[in-house]
Each structure stands twice: as C-alpha cells, then as structure tokens.
C-alpha positions, -999 to 999 in steps of 0.1 A, spaced: 168 -634 183 163 -628 216 172 -662 226 204 -659 202 214 -625 218 214 -639 252 232 -668 244 260 -650 220 265 -624 250 274 -650 273 248 -672 285 252 -707 283 225 -726 261 222 -755 293 205 -723 308 173 -715 289 175 -750 278 170 -762 312 145 -738 321 120 -747 290 128 -786 299 112 -778 331 80 -771 317 62 -805 312 50 -804 280 61 -825 249 102 -824 245 118 -794 228 150 -791 220 173 -756 217 203 -754 193 228 -726 181 243 -720 150 271 -692 139 256 -669 109 262 -639 94 240 -612 87 251 -589 59 289 -593 75 278 -593 109 287 -627 129 256 -635 148 240 -664 167 211 -682 160 191 -703 183 167 -730 171 137 -738 189 128 -778 178 94 -788 189 73 -816 178 43 -810 159 13 -799 182 -28 -795 173 -32 -782 211 -50 -746 211 -42 -737 245 -54 -709 263 -40 -683 288 -55 -706 318 -37 -734 304 -3 -715 305 -9 -703 336 -13 -740 347 17 -751 331 41 -725 346 25 -726 377 32 -762 379 70 -760 364 99 -763 381 114 -731 379 127 -706 398 99 -680 413 114 -650 396 116 -665 362 80 -682 368 68 -648 378 81 -627 349 70 -657 323 35 -657 337 32 -618 334 44 -621 300 18 -646 285 -6 -623 306 2 -594 288 -3 -618 256 -38 -629 266 -51 -593 274 -34 -577 238 -53 -609 220 -84 -603 241 -86 -569 231 -81 -578 192 -104 -605 193 -129 -585 218 -133 -617 240 -124 -622 276 -88 -629 282 -92 -662 300 -107 -676 266 -83 -665 242 -68 -699 225 -32 -684 217 -25 -702 185 7 -690 177 21 -676 205 5 -706 223 28 -733 206 56 -746 219 78 -726 206 68 -695 223 65 -716 254 102 -720 249 107 -689 235 93 -668 264 105 -692 294 142 -691 277 146 -656 272 131 -649 308 157 -671 322 185 -659 303 178 -623 314 176 -635 353 211 -657 346 226 -621 335 212 -602 368 209 -569 354 200 -540 371 184 -523 346 177 -533 309 166 -504 283 161 -504 244 154 -485 218 126 -479 198 111 -510 183 111 -514 143 79 -533 138 79 -539 97 49 -529 77 29 -548 50 8 -578 60 12 -613 71 -9 -645 72 -17 -658 110 -40 -683 123 -70 -660 116 -64 -649 76 -44 -623 67 -35 -593 91 -20 -560 86 17 -554 98 23 -545 126 -2 -567 138 -29 -561 159 -15 -576 193 18 -561 185 2 -525 185 -18 -532 217 14 -549 236 33 -518 226 9 -490 235 26 -460 252 59 -475 239 84 -459 210 77 -480 177 89 -472 142 78 -491 110 116 -494 99 128 -501 62 121 -533 58 80 -545 47 76 -572 64 70 -582 101 96 -574 121 85 -582 157 59 -607 168 32 -606 197 57 -630 215 89 -610 211 67 -576 220 52 -588 254 90 -598 264 98 -562 251 71 -549 269 74 -567 303 110 -567 308 127 -532 297 130 -506 320 135 -477 301 133 -467 263 165 -445 254 191 -442 238 221 -461 248 230 -451 282 260 -438 298 283 -471 307 312 -488 307 307 -521 276 318 -552 293 306 -576 263 279 -577 234 258 -601 217 243 -600 183 211 -625 178 197 -635 144 167 -639 128 155 -666 100 154 -637 72 182 -623 55 169 -588 39 185 -565 21 175 -534 41 195 -544 72 213 -567 94 186 -584 107 199 -590 144 190 -580 177 221 -566 196 226 -566 235 251 -547 250 265 -551 288 282 -529 306 286 -513 339 269 -476 348 294 -448 347 299 -436 382 290 -402 386 267 -398 360 228 -398 360 208 -396 329 204 -358 321 172 -339 302 170 -346 263 152 -323 236 133 -344 210 130 -324 178 108 -330 148 109 -308 115 71 -308 102 60 -289 70 24 -314 66 1 -306 96 -28 -286 97 -16 -255 119 -53 -260 138 -37 -295 155 -9 -278 168 -25 -266 205 -35 -299 210 -1 -310 200 16 -294 225 -6 -303 254 -5 -342 243 35 -334 251 26 -320 289 3 -347 293 32 -367 287 51 -352 311 73 -327 290 92 -299 310 85 -274 279 74 -278 244 74 -252 219 72 -245 180 97 -226 158 87 -215 120 116 -223 98 122 -229 56 131 -265 44 141 -278 13 126 -264 -16 115 -236 6 86 -249 21 75 -234 52 70 -261 84 74 -258 118 101 -272 142 84 -290 174 109 -291 204 103 -307 236 121 -306 267 119 -339 287 130 -352 319 147 -386 312 119 -405 329 97 -389 306 115 -393 268 93 -426 261 57 -412 263 68 -382 250 84 -398 219 48 -415 216 26 -387 218 50 -369 191 47 -398 168 8 -402 175 -5 -362 171 17 -352 143 28 -364 111 68 -371 115 83 -401 107 115 -395 129 128 -376 157 162 -361 169 171 -368 204 197 -345 216 210 -344 254 212 -311 270 222 -294 300 200 -279 322 201 -251 352 171 -243 370 166 -217 394 153 -226 427 114 -216 427 86 -215 454 51 -203 452 28 -180 470 0 -155 467 -12 -118 467 -44 -105 478 -55 -79 445 -84 -66 434 -106 -87 458 -89 -117 445 -62 -137 449 -36 -146 427 -3 -171 424 30 -159 423 63 -173 414 91 -165 428 125 -176 419 162 -175 436 198 -174 430 220 -187 457 195 -176 482 184 -141 466 148 -131 447 160 -128 416 127 -131 395 90 -128 407 62 -136 386 23 -138 385 3 -169 374 -15 -151 345 -48 -179 343 -50 -166 376 -47 -129 365 -76 -137 336 -99 -154 359 -99 -127 388 -107 -101 358 -136 -123 342 -149 -126 379 -143 -83 388 -158 -76 349 -119 -57 348 -97 -56 319 -70 -83 320 -40 -56 319 -54 -40 349 -55 -70 372 -22 -77 356 -7 -44 363 -19 -44 400 -13 -80 405 23 -73 395 27 -48 417 14 -65 447 39 -96 440 70 -68 438 60 -55 468 56 -88 486 89 -102 471 111 -73 463 141 -86 439 173 -85 458 206 -63 448 236 -82 435 
C-alpha cells in the first residue's frame, strides 16, 4: 500500500523496480494497476516473486542489502528497517535477533516492499514525513508460527511508544513490514500539518472491507512559511476508570512530556458521572502523550485541539527562611515582576525537617519571597 501511494503520488514505478533489481536475489517484478476502494481511485502495486523455500536470517538480509548496488541512503534506511524487524521478532520469540528467521518478513516480496518504499521516499526528497495514528485491526490471523492475535505481537513491539488504534476492521490492518517502515521513516506523529498541498497519492490494499476504504493516503506539500506547530490539548471523556488510578495517569502524562494535565468532573449521557482528562502538549510530545493516555486509561479515542499559548518570562531563585531554603519562581511581563510564588514541595520538606506546621513555613516563605522580589506597579 505504501508502494501504491508513492507511485500514485508521482514516483515512477521504475524507481522502486530498479532498487529491487539491485538486490541480487531471484527476479522480482513490480507491476501497478488502477483500482477503486469504496469509490476512491487508487494504485495497487503487485510484487511478483517466484516461490522460495529459503528462510533468511537477519545476517542473510544484511548481507543482501550490504552487497546490493544501492544508493547509500537507500541501503542505510533499508538496513535500519530490517534491524527493527529483527529486534522486534527476537523479543517476541525470546531469541537473539541474529538468530531470527524472518519467515514472512524475510520473503522476497518483503525485501521488495522495504527497498522499494525506501527508494520511493528517497526519490521524493522530503524534509519531513508525518503520520496520523495507525489502525492495526483486531481479531486473529494465521502466520508461519500458527494463529496469532491481531494486532500481531511484532507489530506492537515495532510501534511501542507510537500512537495506534484498533480501527473498525476486524482483520490485520498493519503488517510487521509496514510497521517497521513507519517506525523508521516517520519523523512526527500528528494531524495534517500546515502546508500548501502539491499532490496526493492513494495506495490500495488487496482487501476491500465494508467498514472503510482500504487505502493509504500520501499528501505532498510545502510547509506554510511563517507557521509553526503550536501546542495541542488532548482530551478524553472517561466514565469507567477506577478513581484510584488517576494520580498515576497524570504522572504518566507529565513523564511523557505534557506541559500540564488536569481532570474536570463532567456528566455524560444517561447521567453518568465522568472525568474529562486534558493534557497540554508541546508539538514534539503529542505522540508520546497520546500513547500514555491510551496505555493508562480506558479511553478508545482522543480529541486534539490546537491552542494558542502566552507564557510569562520566568526565572527561579531561592530564599532563606526558618533555617532552610525554599525555591521561588518569579514571573515577569514586559520586564516587570508580576507574580512571585514559592515551591510548595520545598515548603513541605522544610516543615518536616523543622517539625513545624506547613502553613507557618508557607507564610514565612511567601513573605520572604515577596520581600526579595517585590511586585512592580503598572
């Protein structure tokens, strides 16, 4: 499907074909056809490979790629993709990656998929590749080792820490090869970034499910000058989580990079009490915070709301009080001190050390901070 999206988006089929031909293995042929998926026109690329009983290890694949007459960037990226596959399969089967027999992903068609896709993206010369959360599917499938659950164990290993959803189709929607390509090639996991669209490509899969068009869409464009990704608020309404878990949820969101996280009591349909979980994220932390939300709560969907943010200039210092030291945050607007606050954790620790009530230490620390950093008049 990635090959189809690239060809549909303007990459000549000869580009991945030449890269595949350079592998030095049995002859593999790529052909393309135009298909429709629920009314959407798309390109489906077929990989025609002869039957092969060869079970290749990571060492075998590494030798094939190293000896192939490929551009350095294509070879390096293809090696990185298969390295991810070897590590993931090794974890799943509890064996050394060097001893992994790739079975499905080591077959000729997978070699063609990886090298062809990497060569196609190299031809585009993108500055950045972004992607939305990956629909993995559900149910079960039969592989070389027997029946496995969907999402496949290797897929989950490959996409660990990245945003995924099951999606509406009860079948395998993402293979280990596709997951490894995405994990290696995608620079940022986010909604469509601000751009001037220059072209699109639709790559079709073999199945045509009723639930949705089985296509991967590639959107090509130029970043809009003067625009930069801003912060995003992620939100989820949750009505079925044990309330004792919420402190750990908030801790996980902060650990994932959220600038702030909070709960708002709400009432949902049928009068059910619930909590709206919100997290303010800088652009670079969105994917990790999404993953943390899905991992630590029972939600199956998130809202992403781009927001503006104004932050005061802040500095830190400390004041001596009651035989100890307490941290102080000083906020300025247009160069003037407008807010002064003390670090409550420092106050509580000093109170314990001095065997004093927290409120008395807080009062003394606040007074010392105000004296050291007087708020300036407008």
